[in-house]
C-alpha positions in Angstrom: 108.8 156.8 156.5 106.5 157.3 159.1 105.3 160.2 161.3 107.0 160.9 164.5 104.3 159.4 166.8 104.3 156.0 165.5 106.0 153.4 167.7 109.6 151.9 166.2 108.2 148.6 166.6 105.8 148.9 164.1 108.2 149.4 161.3 110.5 146.0 162.2 108.9 143.7 159.7 108.5 146.0 156.9 112.5 147.2 157.2 113.5 143.3 157.6 111.3 142.4 154.2 112.5 145.8 152.4 116.5 144.9 152.7 117.8 144.2 149.3 120.0 141.3 148.3 123.6 141.2 149.7 126.1 140.6 147.3 129.8 139.0 148.2 130.1 135.7 148.2 129.6 132.9 145.6 126.1 131.5 145.2 122.5 133.0 145.6 122.6 136.4 147.4 120.9 136.4 150.7 117.9 138.6 151.3 117.6 138.9 154.9 119.9 140.0 157.5 121.6 136.9 159.7 120.6 138.5 163.3 119.1 141.5 164.0 120.0 143.3 167.4 117.6 145.3 169.2 116.7 146.9 172.4 114.0 147.0 175.1 111.7 148.8 173.4 110.9 145.5 170.9 110.6 142.9 173.7 107.7 141.2 172.5 107.2 137.6 172.0 104.9 138.4 169.1 107.6 140.0 167.5 109.9 137.9 168.0 108.2 135.0 166.4 107.8 137.4 162.9 111.3 137.9 163.0 112.1 134.4 163.2 109.2 133.4 161.1 111.4 135.9 158.4 114.4 133.7 158.7 116.2 136.1 161.0 117.8 135.7 164.5 116.4 138.2 167.2 119.0 139.3 169.8 116.8 141.5 171.6 117.3 142.5 175.0 114.9 141.6 177.7 112.9 144.1 179.6 113.8 144.0 183.6 117.5 142.6 183.1 120.8 144.4 183.6 122.3 146.3 181.3 125.4 145.6 179.3 124.8 141.7 178.7 126.8 142.3 175.7 125.1 143.8 172.5 126.3 147.5 173.4 129.7 146.6 171.8 127.8 146.3 167.9 124.8 148.8 168.9 127.4 151.4 169.2 127.8 151.3 165.4 124.1 152.4 164.9 124.8 155.2 168.0 127.8 156.5 166.4 125.8 156.6 163.2 123.4 158.4 164.2 125.4 160.8 165.9 127.1 161.6 162.6 123.7 162.8 161.2 123.2 164.8 163.9 126.2 167.2 162.5 124.0 168.4 159.9 121.8 170.8 162.2 118.6 170.2 159.5 119.2 166.4 160.1 118.6 166.9 164.0 115.0 167.8 163.9 112.5 167.3 160.9 111.2 170.2 159.5 110.3 169.1 156.2 106.8 168.2 155.3 108.0 166.3 152.3 109.6 163.0 152.9 111.8 163.2 149.2 113.4 166.5 150.4 114.0 164.6 154.0 115.3 161.3 152.6 117.4 163.7 150.1 119.2 165.7 153.2 119.5 162.2 154.5 121.4 160.5 151.9 123.3 163.9 151.4 123.9 163.4 155.2 125.9 160.1 154.6 127.2 160.7 151.5 129.6 163.7 153.1 130.2 161.6 156.1 131.6 158.7 154.2 133.6 161.5 152.0 135.0 163.3 155.3 136.2 159.5 156.6 137.6 158.4 153.7 139.2 161.6 153.0 140.7 161.6 156.4 141.8 157.8 155.9 144.6 159.1 153.3 
C-alpha cells in the first residue's frame, strides 16, 4: 500500500512479484500470471520490458490509439469489482491513517460482496 499521491505504475513490478502461487492443474504451481492487462497510464517501453523480464506478457494500451481495441471486456471485471467496493461508504475515500485498518475494511468489504453474490445465486 502506498500514499495517495504515488503513480500506480511504480507498483506494477512489486505487485507481479507478490502474486502467490496459483494452484489448480497438476505440476508445479504457476508463480506469475500469463498476461497483464493495463490502460494507457502504463504505456512505457521501460515497464513493458520489466514485465516481459518477469515472464509475463504485457497487454498495455498504446497512447494515441482509439479506444475499444479489445481489452474492455476483460478490464470490465476489474472496474465492476471496484464499483462493488464503492457500495461501502468508508471505502470510497480512504480516511484511515493506519494501513492495517484500511486493509481490514477492504477484506471485510470483499467478504460481504462474495457472501451477497453466493446468497443471490442459491
